[in-house]
VEXDREN-2710 file (C-alpha; in Angstrom, 1 decimal):
% VEXDREN-2710
k/r/px/py/pz
1/MET/-44.9/12.7/4.6
2/ASN/-44.8/9.6/6.4
3/SER/-41.6/10.7/8.7
4/LEU/-40.9/6.9/9.6
5/PRO/-39.0/4.9/7.0
6/GLN/-41.3/2.2/5.9
7/THR/-37.9/0.2/4.3
8/CYS/-35.1/-1.6/6.3
9/ILE/-32.2/-3.2/5.0
10/GLY/-29.5/-5.2/6.4
11/LEU/-26.3/-4.8/5.8
12/THR/-23.0/-7.6/6.2
13/GLY/-20.3/-9.5/5.0
14/GLY/-17.3/-10.8/6.4
15/ILE/-14.2/-8.8/8.3
16/GLY/-12.5/-6.1/6.9
17/CYS/-14.8/-6.8/3.8
18/GLY/-15.9/-2.5/4.6
19/LYS/-19.8/-2.3/6.3
20/SER/-17.6/1.5/7.8
21/THR/-16.8/2.5/5.3
22/VAL/-19.8/1.6/3.0
23/ALA/-21.8/2.3/5.5
24/HIS/-20.1/6.1/6.0
25/LEU/-21.4/7.0/2.2
26/PHE/-25.0/5.6/2.7
27/GLU/-25.2/8.4/5.3
28/ALA/-23.9/10.8/4.1
29/LYS/-27.0/10.7/2.0
30/GLY/-29.3/11.0/4.0
31/VAL/-29.1/7.8/5.3
32/ARG/-30.0/6.8/9.0
33/ILE/-27.3/4.1/10.0
34/ILE/-28.4/2.1/13.4
35/ASP/-24.8/0.6/13.7
36/THR/-25.3/-3.1/16.3
37/ASP/-21.5/-3.2/16.8
38/ALA/-21.4/0.6/18.3
39/ILE/-24.9/-0.8/20.2
40/ALA/-22.6/-3.7/21.5
41/HIS/-20.3/-1.1/23.0
42/GLN/-22.3/1.2/24.7
43/LEU/-23.3/-2.3/26.6
44/THR/-20.5/-3.4/28.2
45/GLN/-18.6/0.1/28.5
46/PRO/-18.5/1.1/32.4
47/GLY/-22.2/1.0/33.7
48/GLY/-23.8/-0.4/30.2
49/ASN/-26.6/-3.0/30.4
50/ALA/-24.7/-5.7/29.3
51/ILE/-21.9/-5.6/32.5
52/ASP/-23.8/-7.2/35.9
53/ALA/-23.8/-9.7/33.0
54/ILE/-20.6/-10.2/31.9
55/ARG/-19.6/-10.1/35.6
56/THR/-22.0/-12.6/36.5
57/HIS/-20.9/-15.3/33.9
58/PHE/-17.4/-14.2/33.0
59/GLY/-15.8/-13.0/36.4
60/SER/-14.5/-9.9/36.7
61/GLU/-11.4/-11.1/35.4
62/TYR/-13.0/-10.7/32.2
63/LEU/-13.6/-6.2/33.1
64/LEU/-11.5/-3.7/33.0
65/ALA/-10.0/-1.2/35.8
66/SER/-12.6/0.8/34.6
67/GLY/-15.3/-0.9/34.4
68/ALA/-16.0/-1.6/30.6
69/MET/-15.6/-5.2/29.5
70/ASP/-12.1/-6.1/28.2
71/ARG/-12.5/-6.8/25.2
72/PRO/-8.6/-8.6/24.1
73/LYS/-8.8/-11.0/26.4
74/MET/-13.2/-12.2/25.9
75/ARG/-11.9/-12.3/22.0
76/HIS/-9.4/-14.1/22.9
77/LEU/-11.9/-16.7/25.3
78/VAL/-14.6/-16.8/23.1
79/PHE/-12.6/-17.6/19.6
80/ALA/-11.0/-20.8/21.7
81/ASP/-14.2/-21.9/23.4
82/TYR/-17.8/-21.9/21.7
83/ALA/-19.6/-22.0/24.8
84/ALA/-18.8/-19.4/26.4
85/LYS/-18.8/-18.0/22.7
86/ALA/-23.1/-18.6/23.3
87/LYS/-23.0/-17.5/26.5
88/LEU/-21.5/-13.9/24.8
89/GLU/-23.9/-14.2/22.3
90/ASN/-26.8/-14.7/24.4
91/ILE/-26.0/-11.8/26.9
92/LEU/-25.4/-8.9/24.0
93/HIS/-28.0/-10.7/21.4
94/PRO/-31.1/-10.2/22.8
95/LEU/-29.8/-6.9/24.6
96/ILE/-28.2/-5.8/20.4
97/LEU/-32.1/-6.8/19.3
98/THR/-33.8/-4.4/21.7
99/ALA/-31.9/-1.5/21.2
100/CYS/-32.7/-2.1/16.7
101/SER/-35.9/-2.2/17.1
102/GLN/-36.9/0.3/18.7
103/ALA/-34.9/2.6/17.0
104/ILE/-36.4/1.1/14.0
105/SER/-39.2/2.5/15.3
106/THR/-37.7/5.8/16.1
107/PRO/-39.6/8.4/13.3
108/SER/-37.3/9.5/11.5
109/LEU/-37.3/11.6/8.4
110/ALA/-34.5/9.4/6.4
111/PRO/-35.8/7.9/3.3
112/TYR/-35.1/4.6/5.5
113/THR/-33.3/2.8/7.3
114/LEU/-29.4/0.7/6.8
115/LEU/-28.9/-1.8/10.0
116/MET/-25.6/-3.2/9.9
117/VAL/-25.3/-6.1/11.4
118/PRO/-21.7/-8.4/10.4
119/LEU/-23.4/-12.0/11.2
120/LEU/-26.8/-10.8/9.7
121/LEU/-27.4/-13.7/7.7
122/GLU/-27.2/-15.9/11.0
123/ASN/-29.3/-14.4/13.2
124/PRO/-32.5/-14.4/12.3
125/PRO/-34.7/-12.6/14.1
126/PHE/-32.2/-9.5/13.6
127/LEU/-33.1/-10.7/9.8
128/LYS/-36.5/-10.2/10.5
129/LEU/-36.1/-6.2/10.8
130/VAL/-35.0/-6.0/7.0
131/GLN/-36.4/-6.8/3.9
132/ARG/-33.3/-7.0/2.0
133/VAL/-29.8/-8.3/2.5
134/LEU/-27.5/-6.1/1.6
135/LEU/-24.4/-8.3/1.3
136/VAL/-20.5/-6.5/0.8
137/ASP/-18.1/-8.7/-0.8
138/CYS/-14.3/-8.6/-1.0
139/SER/-11.5/-11.3/-1.6
140/GLU/-10.2/-13.4/1.5
141/GLN/-6.6/-11.8/0.9
142/GLN/-8.2/-8.3/1.3
143/GLN/-9.3/-9.2/4.1
144/ILE/-6.9/-9.9/6.2
145/SER/-4.9/-7.3/3.8
146/ARG/-7.4/-4.2/5.8
147/VAL/-7.9/-5.9/9.0
148/MET/-4.0/-6.7/9.3
149/GLN/-4.1/-2.2/8.5
150/ARG/-6.6/-1.5/11.0
151/SER/-6.5/-3.8/14.1
152/GLY/-3.3/-5.1/16.4
153/LEU/-3.9/-8.6/14.3
154/ASP/-1.7/-11.2/13.2
155/GLU/-2.4/-13.6/9.4
156/SER/-4.0/-16.7/12.3
157/GLU/-6.1/-15.4/14.0
158/ILE/-7.6/-12.9/11.2
159/ARG/-8.2/-16.3/9.4
160/ALA/-9.5/-17.7/12.0
161/ILE/-12.3/-14.5/12.7
162/ILE/-12.9/-15.1/9.0
163/ALA/-13.0/-19.5/9.9
164/LEU/-15.9/-18.9/12.3
165/GLN/-18.2/-16.8/9.9
166/MET/-20.7/-18.0/6.9
167/SER/-18.5/-19.4/3.8
168/ARG/-18.0/-16.0/0.9
169/LYS/-20.2/-18.1/-1.3
170/GLU/-23.2/-18.6/1.5
171/ARG/-23.0/-15.2/1.8
172/ILE/-23.7/-14.5/-1.7
173/PHE/-26.2/-16.5/-1.9
174/ARG/-28.3/-15.9/1.0
175/SER/-27.9/-11.9/0.2
176/ASP/-30.3/-9.5/-2.2
177/ASP/-27.8/-7.8/-3.2
178/LEU/-24.0/-7.2/-3.5
179/ILE/-21.1/-4.7/-3.4
180/LYS/-17.7/-5.8/-4.7
181/ASN/-15.8/-3.8/-2.7
182/ASP/-12.7/-4.7/-4.4
183/GLY/-11.9/-1.9/-6.9
184/MET/-11.1/1.9/-7.2
185/PRO/-12.9/3.9/-4.2
186/ASP/-14.9/6.1/-6.9
187/GLU/-16.6/1.7/-8.0
188/LEU/-17.8/1.8/-4.2
189/THR/-19.4/5.4/-4.5
190/ALA/-21.0/3.6/-8.6
191/GLN/-22.5/1.1/-6.4
192/VAL/-24.0/2.9/-3.6
193/ASN/-24.8/5.3/-5.2
194/ASN/-27.6/2.9/-7.2
195/PHE/-27.9/0.7/-4.6
196/HIS/-29.6/4.3/-2.2
197/ASN/-31.6/5.2/-5.9
198/ASP/-33.9/1.3/-6.5
199/TYR/-34.0/1.5/-2.0
200/GLN/-35.4/5.0/-1.9
201/GLN/-37.8/3.6/-4.8
202/ILE/-38.5/0.7/-2.6
203/SER/-39.6/2.6/0.0
204/ASN/-41.4/5.3/-1.5
205/ASN/-44.0/2.2/-3.0
206/HIS/-44.4/1.1/0.8
207/LEU/-44.9/4.5/1.4
208/THR/-47.7/5.1/-1.5
209/ALA/-49.0/1.4/-0.4
210/SER/-49.6/2.4/3.1
END
């Protein structure tokens, strides 16, 4: 059997929709998970490949004493300044894209790969890496409630983040598959099970055809 998965599924969704929860459920089934948020954290840790460029373009005041990027301070800047947001994305996105491409091409015995990208639908270079887009969706009020529980952000800050992201209606329209994460945990698990079976079949078909 070919050890390189032939299928890469893009996992996305708005802030607080439950992407990480869904990813963990897939991971428990042996699916390989590539998390762009985790890659971004690595790039902005002390000695990370993005640190020198962040220092050059934003100044040392956006770095902590440890040498890592000051994430809360940078978050406030990019939400208030579109040019700063674009500048940070121009630093991080090419590095993240390269890391994702390398990870996807690395041989694995997993049945397929799940690439988790919060803003996948807004980023065509990342869309080129996946064969299907799986969207995790819930109501805006649930998004706000979940993010408030897990972070120090208040409702106005969370609404500002949501406003910067693609609308819920547009995300649903542009996605291939949809998981509704507004019910009980067993309902979420059942949806993941169904899609896992579908994606295994797609991957098997690709392997057979290759």
